[in-house]
C-alpha positions as CSV (number, residue, x, y, z in Angstrom):
1,G,-48.4,25.0,-7.9
2,W,-47.2,21.4,-8.0
3,L,-44.9,19.4,-5.7
4,V,-43.5,16.2,-7.1
5,E,-41.4,13.5,-5.2
6,L,-39.2,11.4,-7.4
7,A,-37.3,8.9,-5.3
8,C,-34.2,6.8,-5.8
9,E,-32.3,4.5,-3.6
10,T,-29.0,6.3,-3.0
11,D,-27.7,9.8,-2.4
12,F,-25.1,9.1,-5.2
13,V,-27.9,8.9,-7.8
14,A,-30.0,11.6,-6.1
15,K,-27.3,14.2,-6.9
16,A,-26.4,12.8,-10.4
17,P,-27.2,15.3,-13.2
18,V,-29.0,12.5,-15.1
19,F,-31.4,12.0,-12.2
20,I,-32.0,15.7,-11.6
21,A,-32.7,16.2,-15.4
22,L,-35.2,13.3,-15.3
23,A,-36.9,14.9,-12.2
24,D,-37.2,18.2,-14.1
25,K,-38.6,16.5,-17.2
26,V,-41.1,14.5,-15.1
27,A,-42.3,17.6,-13.2
28,D,-42.7,19.6,-16.4
29,A,-44.8,16.8,-18.0
30,I,-47.0,16.5,-14.9
31,V,-47.6,20.3,-14.8
32,A,-48.2,20.4,-18.6
33,G,-50.7,17.6,-18.3
34,G,-52.5,19.2,-15.3
35,A,-52.1,15.9,-13.4
36,K,-53.4,16.3,-9.8
37,S,-53.1,12.7,-8.6
38,L,-50.3,10.1,-8.6
39,E,-52.3,8.0,-11.1
40,A,-52.8,10.8,-13.5
41,A,-49.1,11.8,-13.1
42,L,-47.8,8.4,-14.0
43,T,-49.8,8.3,-17.2
44,A,-49.0,11.9,-18.2
45,D,-47.4,12.3,-21.6
46,L,-43.6,12.7,-21.7
47,G,-42.8,13.0,-25.4
48,S,-43.2,9.6,-27.0
49,K,-43.9,7.7,-23.8
50,S,-45.7,8.0,-20.5
51,V,-44.1,9.4,-17.3
52,V,-43.9,5.9,-15.7
53,D,-42.3,4.4,-18.8
54,A,-39.8,7.2,-19.0
55,I,-38.9,6.7,-15.3
56,N,-38.5,2.9,-15.8
57,D,-36.3,3.3,-18.9
58,E,-34.0,5.8,-17.1
59,A,-34.0,3.6,-14.0
60,A,-32.8,0.7,-16.0
61,I,-29.9,2.8,-17.4
62,M,-29.0,4.0,-13.9
63,G,-29.2,0.5,-12.5
64,E,-31.3,1.7,-9.6
65,K,-35.0,1.7,-8.6
66,V,-36.6,5.1,-9.3
67,E,-40.2,5.8,-8.5
68,L,-42.6,8.7,-8.6
69,R,-44.0,8.6,-5.1
70,R,-46.2,11.6,-4.6
71,V,-47.8,14.6,-6.3
72,A,-49.3,17.5,-4.3
73,V,-51.1,20.5,-5.7
74,A,-52.0,23.8,-4.1
75,E,-54.0,26.3,-6.2
76,G,-55.0,29.9,-5.5
77,A,-54.8,33.5,-6.7
78,A,-51.0,33.3,-6.0
79,V,-48.7,30.4,-4.9
80,D,-45.5,30.7,-3.0
81,A,-43.0,27.8,-3.3
82,Y,-40.2,27.1,-0.9
83,L,-37.7,24.3,-1.2
84,H,-35.4,23.6,1.8
85,R,-32.1,21.8,1.5
86,T,-31.1,19.7,4.6
87,S,-27.8,18.9,2.9
88,K,-26.1,21.3,0.4
89,D,-24.9,18.3,-1.6
90,L,-28.4,16.9,-2.3
91,P,-31.5,18.2,-4.1
92,P,-34.0,19.8,-1.7
93,Q,-35.5,17.5,1.0
94,V,-38.5,19.5,2.0
95,G,-40.9,21.3,-0.4
96,V,-43.8,23.6,0.5
97,L,-46.5,25.3,-1.5
98,V,-48.7,28.0,-0.1
99,A,-51.8,29.2,-2.1
100,Y,-53.0,32.6,-1.0
101,S,-54.7,35.8,-2.0
102,G,-53.5,39.3,-1.1
103,A,-50.5,41.4,-2.0
104,D,-48.0,40.6,0.8
105,A,-45.8,38.0,-1.0
106,A,-43.0,38.4,1.6
107,T,-45.3,37.2,4.4
108,A,-46.7,34.4,2.3
109,H,-43.1,33.2,1.8
110,D,-42.4,33.5,5.5
111,V,-45.4,31.3,6.2
112,A,-44.1,28.7,3.6
113,V,-40.7,28.7,5.5
114,H,-42.7,28.3,8.8
115,I,-44.6,25.3,7.3
116,A,-41.3,23.6,6.3
117,A,-40.1,23.9,9.9
118,F,-43.2,23.2,11.9
119,S,-45.0,20.5,9.7
120,P,-48.7,21.4,10.2
121,T,-51.1,18.7,9.1
122,A,-54.1,20.9,8.3
123,L,-54.9,24.6,7.5
124,S,-57.7,24.9,10.0
125,R,-59.2,22.7,12.7
126,D,-62.2,22.0,10.5
127,E,-59.9,20.0,8.2
128,I,-58.9,17.5,10.9
129,D,-60.9,14.3,10.8
130,A,-63.5,14.2,13.5
131,E,-62.4,10.7,14.5
132,V,-58.9,11.9,15.1
133,V,-60.1,14.7,17.3
134,A,-62.4,12.2,19.2
135,T,-59.4,9.9,19.8
136,E,-57.3,12.8,21.1
137,R,-60.1,13.8,23.4
138,R,-60.5,10.2,24.7
139,I,-56.8,9.9,25.3
140,A,-56.7,13.3,27.1
141,E,-59.6,12.2,29.4
142,E,-58.0,8.8,30.2
143,T,-54.7,10.5,30.9
144,A,-56.3,13.1,33.2
145,R,-58.2,10.3,35.1
146,N,-55.1,8.2,35.5
147,E,-53.3,11.3,36.9
148,G,-56.0,11.5,39.5
149,K,-57.4,14.9,38.4
150,P,-60.7,15.8,40.1
151,E,-63.8,15.0,38.1
152,A,-65.0,18.7,38.3
153,A,-61.8,19.8,36.5
154,L,-61.8,17.1,33.8
155,T,-63.7,19.0,31.1
156,K,-61.4,22.0,31.3
157,I,-58.2,19.9,31.4
158,V,-59.4,17.8,28.4
159,E,-60.3,20.9,26.4
160,G,-57.0,22.4,27.2
161,R,-55.2,19.3,25.9
162,V,-57.3,19.1,22.7
163,N,-56.6,22.8,22.1
164,G,-52.9,22.0,22.5
165,F,-53.3,19.3,19.8
166,F,-54.8,21.8,17.5
167,K,-52.1,24.3,18.2
168,E,-49.5,21.7,17.3
169,N,-51.1,20.5,14.1
170,V,-53.2,23.4,12.6
171,L,-51.3,26.0,10.6
172,L,-53.5,28.9,11.5
173,E,-53.2,28.1,15.3
174,Q,-49.5,27.5,15.4
175,D,-47.1,30.1,16.9
176,F,-45.4,31.9,14.1
177,A,-41.8,30.9,13.6
178,K,-40.5,34.5,13.3
179,D,-42.5,35.8,16.2
180,N,-43.9,33.2,18.6
181,K,-46.1,35.8,20.4
182,L,-48.4,35.8,17.3
183,S,-50.3,32.9,15.8
184,V,-50.0,32.3,12.0
185,A,-53.6,33.4,11.7
186,K,-52.8,36.8,13.3
187,V,-49.7,37.3,11.1
188,L,-51.8,36.6,8.0
189,E,-54.6,39.0,9.2
190,N,-52.0,41.7,9.9
191,A,-50.6,41.2,6.4
192,G,-54.0,41.3,4.7
193,I,-53.6,37.9,3.1
194,T,-55.7,34.7,3.2
195,V,-54.2,31.2,2.8
196,S,-56.6,28.9,1.0
197,A,-54.4,25.8,0.9
198,F,-50.9,24.5,1.5
199,A,-48.9,21.4,0.7
200,R,-45.8,20.1,2.5
201,M,-43.6,17.2,1.4
202,R,-40.5,15.7,2.9
203,V,-38.5,13.2,0.7
204,G,-38.9,9.7,2.1
205,A,-41.3,10.7,4.9
């Protein structure tokens, strides 16, 4: 599955049929070309010209800057896509892809909706950069010392705060949107599905 962000400067153009048609053409060209990076997407073939040339030509006609900002890909045995509209008058503002294996498509879709709402940054804690974790641990330790926590309790306090960071950012460790007594990992386990990758994109963010 592919997520593509095509950006313009005003809501007026964003909801114009000509812009939406361009976005559809660009997305089709990127998928047909198998482009998995922004660079590859810009040079993908859109008929007689490249995607970037087609965008620039249409932008000149619209009189507004239009740019292809991001391309995200999630591949697996199956992929669920969820597009969330924050305004009914505009194209979707948040897009999510969930690549998974297993038969429970309804749960996979619920997880896609969860990702749209809770913005995880990684699938598992292994995917979070070690330097980011080290920084979180250092901040947690400094905060605990500044709060005057006893030295003997520091390790436990710091680990608790680092685990809180993981619970906030890691999809599998987040509380599930539809039942916050269960983690996303537990919901997936109960449904017999495995998520291998996800992508989340918010326009302009």
